[in-house]
N, C-alpha and C positions, 0 to 999 in steps of 0.2 A: 500911379503906375502907368507905364507906357503900354497902351492897349495893343500896340504892334507886337508886343511880346507874347500875346495870347495865341496859342495854336488851336484854332477852332475845331479842326478835324480830330485831334487828340482829345480836346475838351469834350466833344460829343461822346467819345468812347467812355470817358471817365464819368460823365453824367449818367450814361446808361448803366455802367457798373454799379454806381451808388443807388440808382433807382431799383435795380434788381435785388440788391442786398439790403435795402432799407437803411442806407447810411446817410444820416444828417450830420453835417459838420457844425460843431459849436463855434460861436464867435468869441473873440477875446473878451467882449463885454460879458457874455454869459459865463465864461470861466472865472472872471473876476467877481461877478455877482450872480450866483446860481439862482437867485430869485427870478431871474429873467428866463430860466429854462422852462420850456412848455410843460404844462401840468401833466399831459399824457405821458411824457418822458419820465417825469418824476414818479408817476404812479408805476410805470413799468420797471423802474430801477428798484422798486421794493422787492422784486423777484429775481434780481440779478446780483451775483457776487462781485465783490470789488475787483477781483482778478479775472473775472470771466471774459471770454473772447466774444463780447457782444458789442455791436457798434454804439449802443447807447452809453457805454462806459466812456466814450469820448467826452461826455458831459461831466464826467468825474475828474477831468484834468483840472483840478482846482484845489486850493488849500482849505476848502470849506466842506469837505466830505465828513459826514458823521463817522466817528472813529469805530467802525464795525466792519467785519469781514463780509457780511452779506446783507443786502436789502437796505442799506443805509440811505438816508436822505442827505440834506444839506443843513449846515448850521454856521457857527462862527469860525474864525480862523483857528486852525489847529496849531497850538504853540504851547510851550512850557516856559515858566520863569524859574530860574535857578535860585535856590535859597542861599543866602550869604554863608551859611554853615558849610556849604559845599565849595563855593567859589573863593571864599576868603576875602572878598572885596565888598565895598558898600554899594557900588554901582549895580543897577538892575540889569541882568542879562536875560534877554528873551530869545528863544529859539523856535523858528517855525519847524513843524514836524512833517517830514515827507513820507512817513510810513503809510499814510492813509490815501495815497495816490494809488491807482491801479499799478501793479508790479511792485508796489512798496517803495517807490522812489520818484522824486519829482522830475526825473529825466523824461517822463512821458510828455511833459510840457515843453522841455527844451527841444524835443524831436518833433513835436506837433507843428511848430512854425515852419521849419525847413521843408517838410513834406507837403503840408497843406497848401502852402503858398505856390508850390509847383503844380499840385493837383488842380486847383481851382483856376489856373491859367493855361492848362493844357501843356505844361512843360514837363509833365511826367505821365507816362502811359501805363496804367496799372494792368492793362491786358497784355503787355509785351515786355515791360521793363521791370527790373528789380531795384529796390532801394538799397544802396550800399552804405552801411553805417560804420565808419571807422571810429574806434572807441577804446577807452581804457576800462570799460566795464558797464556802468549803468546806462550810458548813452545808447549803446547798441541794444540793450535790453528794452529801453523805452522805444527805440526806433522799430525793433521787431514787433513789439506789441501794437504800436500805432499803425504800422504797416498792415498787420493782420486785420485790425478793426476797419481800416480804410480800404480793404480789398486788394492789397498789394503784397507781392512777395519781397523777401528781404535777405540781405547778406550781412553778417556780423563779423567784424574783425576786432580782436582784442588780444592783449598779451597773454602768453601761455601760463604765466605765473599768477594770474588773477584767480579768485576763489572758485572752487569747483561748482558752487551753487550757480554761478553765472553761466558756466558752460552747460550744465545739466538743463537749466531752464530754457536756454536758447534752442537747444536741440528739441526739447519737448514742444516748443511753440512752432517748430517747423522751419526755423531760419537755417540758411546755409552758413556754417561757422568756420572761420579760419583763425588759428592761434599763431601769433607772431612771437619771435624770440624776445625774452626779457620780461620786465616787470612794469609797474605803473609808469615809470619815467621813460620807457622806451617808445616814445611816440614816433620817431623817425621810421622805425621798423614797420609801424602801422602804415605810414604814408607810402613806404616802398611797396607794400603788398597792394595797396590801393592802385598804384601805378601799374603794377603787374596785371591786376584784374582788368583795369581799364583798357590796357593794350590787348589782352586776350579777348575780351567780350565786347568791346566797342560800345555802340549805342544801346546795347541790351541792359546796361546798368546806368544808374544815376547816383553819383556820389554826393552824400549829404554830410559834409564834414563839420562837426560841431565847433571846431576851432576857427572856422571861417564863415559859417552861415549866420547872417545877421538875424535870422528868425529865432536863433537860440537866445541871445540876450534880449531880443525884442519881446519874447514871451515873458521873460522875467520882469522887464520894464512894465509890461501891461498887467501882470498877474501877481508876481511876488512883491514888487514894490508897494502896490496898493494894499496887499495883505499885511505887510509890515506896518504901514501907516494906520490901517484900521485897528490892528492889535494895539498899537501905541495909543491911539486916541481913546479907545475903550478902557484902557487900563492905566492911564497916566494919572498922576496926582496934579494938584494945582501948580506945583513947582517943577514938574517933570520937563525934561528937554530930551529930544531925540538927538543923542550925542554922537553915536558911532555905529558903524557897520563893520563887522569882520567876516570875511569870506575867503576861503582858500581859492587860489586862482583857478585851478583846473582848466576848463575850457574858457573861462571868463564869462560864461553865460549868466550865472547867478549874479555876477557883478552888474548886470544890466539893471537890477533892482536899485542899485545905488544911483543910477542916472535919474530915476523917478524920485527917489527920496531927496536927492540934491535939489530938485526943483521945489520941493515942499519945505525943506530944512537946509538952507544954503550953508549953514555952519557945521553940518555933519562931518565927522571925520571918517574916512573910508580906508580900511587896511586890507591889502591882499596878502594872504598867507601862502606859504609854500613849505615843503618838507626841508628841514635843515640839511638833510642828507643830499639834497639836490637843489642848491641855492641859486637858481638861474637869475631871478630878479635881484637878489642881494649881491651876488658876487660874479655874475655871468658864469655860474658854476654848473656842475653836472654830477650825476651819481644815481644810484638806485635807492628806493625807499619802500616802506610798507603802508603808507597812508593811502589805501585804495579809495579811488574817487577823485583824485587830482592828478593831472598829467604835467610833465615837466620837460626840461631841456629846451624849451622854446617859449616864445611869447605868442599867444593866440592873436590872430588877425583882428578879431572882434573885441580885443581888450583896449578900452580907452584909458591909456595911462595918465592922461591929463586929469582924470577924475579921481586919482588916487592921492592919498595923503601920506601913507606909509606902507611899508612891506615888512613882514615878519617871518622868521624861520621857526618852524615847529618841529621839535625833535620826535622822530617816529618811535623812539624807545619809550618816551613818556606817553605817547598816544597808545601804544600797545599795552603798557602797564595799566593805564586807566581803563582800557577795554576790559581787563580782567577785574580790576577793582569794581567796576560798575556791573559786572555780570556773574562773577563767582560768588557763591553763597557767603564765604568768609569776608569778601569785600563789601557786599551789601550790608552784612551784619555790622561790620566795623563802622560804616558810614552812619548807620542808625545810632550806634553807640556814641558817635561823635557829634550827634545833634541834628543830623539830616532827618527830616520827617520820613517815617516808614512809607507813607503814601507816595512821596516823591521818589524815594530810593527805588521803589518798585517800578518806576517809569523809566529808569535809566537805560533799559534795553531799547528804548526808542532812538538811541544814538548809535549810528554806525561808526566806522573807524574815522572817516573824514569829519563826521559831526563832532567827535571828541576833539579832533584837531581844531575845529572851529571854536569849541568851548575854551581850549587853552589859549587860542589867539585872542579871544574876547577878554579873558582875564588879563593878558599882557597889555592890551589897550587900556583897560581900566587902571592898571597900575602905572603905566607910562604917563597917562594924562592926569593922574591923581584924581580920578573921578569919585564922586560921592553919591549919596542916595537919590539925588535929583537927576542923575545921568542914566539914560537908558541906552543899552547897546543891543543891537539886533544881529542875529546870525541865523544859520539854517542847518537843520538836520536833513541832508539829502536823502538818507535812507536809515534803516535800523539794523540792529544786530541780527535780525532774521536772515540777512544776507551773508553773515560772517561766522556762522557756527563752526565751520571747518577751521577757521583761523583760531577760534577759541580752543578747539581741541588740539591744534598744532602747538599752541603756546603751552598747554598743559603737558603735552608729551615732551616738549623741549626743555621746559623749566621746572616741571614737577608741580606738586600741589600748591595752590594759592592759599597760604596760611595767614592767620591774623597778623603775624609779623610782617609778611610781604604787603599786606593791605595797609598797615600803618606806614611803611616806607613809601608806598605809592602815594598815599594821601598827603603825607608831609612834603615829599619831594616834588610831586607832579601836579598838585593842586595848591596847597598852601605855599609851596616853594616856587611857584611860577614867578619869574622875574622879567626884567625888561632887556635881557640880552637878545642879540640877533634881531634887533629892530632898527629900521632905517626910516627916519622921518624925511620925506622927499623934498628936495629942492627942485627948481625948474629943470636943472640939468641932470639930476638923478632920473626924473621922469623921461627926459629926452633920451638918455642913455638906454633905458629899458625899451622905449619905443623903437629905437634904432635896431635893436636885436631882431625885430620882425624882418628886417631886410634879408637876413641870411636864410631864414626858413621860407619866407613867403615870396620874395622876389627872385632869389637865386634858385630855389628848389621847386616852388609851387606855382610859378607863372603869374603872380600878381604884379601889377605895374608900380614902378617907383613913384609915378605921378599920384596914384591913389594913396600910397604910403605917406607921401608928403602932405596930401590933403588931410589925412587923419590928424596930422600934427598942426598944420598951419591954417587950415580952413576952420574958422570958429564955428561954422554951422554944419560941419560934416556930420557929427554925431547926432545933432538935433534932427537933421533930415532923416537919418536912419530910423530913429525912434518915433518920428512923426508918421511913419508908415502904418502904424497900428490901425488907425481909422480907415485907411485905404484898404487894408486887408480884410477888415470886418465887412466893408461894403462888397468886396469880391466874394467873400464866403456867403453872404446873404444872396448875392446874385446867383451863385452856383447852386445853392439850396433851392432857390426858386425854379431853376432850370430842371431840377429833378422832379419837381411837383410834389415832393414829400411833405414839406411843411403844411401844405393845405389840407393834408389828411389827418393832421394831429387834432 
């Protein structure tokens, strides 16, 4: 890091704020390996709920929380492996589970990096500035939560058609909330609101845009990638190979994990998914969709297209039908009758809407590459159905009772019937075409330089330099904590 970027005056204020509120910031190493968390903090966590607004819950920004709502410690990586009776493929599909993060979604990690990197260098003043979180849902929730734990005020921007649970929770936590026109794919409207607020409020806000902040994929490079690798190594057979990663594009943050896995398994296939109803990567397309948790109509600045092997369109109709199959009593009963173990069927509420899309995409990859039982595919459940009960109710009201017949249709059409349509295996120029789409959003609209855009494509070390910052940020976090004097009291 360039030390000249440190604002010592603001840094002193931030140190004082953290000292007064007993805020110790975890390092990336501690989030990846909670065994490194100080014993006193582990002991205190036994009396703290997973969602509580307590600064020690910063240490629960990890895939390794004990799966309990209160007082949990740390353990192995939270993941599930889908039985072939449900997927219809021989390949092993493993999914990291995000429900056991504070707020019930892994976005507390994606928001940790962008905010903390500014706090520990004096580029954000928690005593006079608000953190502005433009989002399509979980990101602003994670940002508002992290802000509260770190002694900062926050502003959340998200589309008006997102689930009511998101709006209710944001207001309860004390965030200033703005609803923008449209649905999940209306990202430009969010950016327009950001510009309006920046013009109105000037330096009193700091925008932390998940689509452009490298701290977002950097967190996944440092935490999610190693979690996938650990789960793979602990559960592989002698003939297993880490064959594929499927992740919906969204902000491209979680795809940062693929940068780490590529280093360990160079032959891994990486697929970025998107809603078929808004096929931006596939066809330079546009549209609205219902797969909450992924944003569209543009390519995120932080998406390294060179690290992709394919893109796939996921039908939101199939996703919504599977939401009901996995959560309605008649659906779960049908799955069990079809051979899915009851114990596993009871876990399907761990998948939120975008998680279901990730499952569909993983099955598509398995079929496209004709994978067998030696192939392991990893994906992620960003959140759980806890966030979408209102959507389940809306589907019941719209379509009526979910009957055994509807369950059978969804099972056959949307699981067993998954095929390899709407998949594009990428050539060099396919990737370049997608990369070039960044120009229209980021250079023309958001003020990025064309020189950096070209560097992302032509400079072989551009992305390596970005992800190599992890160790530097850990050193800055440790330096900051020492300035507060708090670690010495543990």
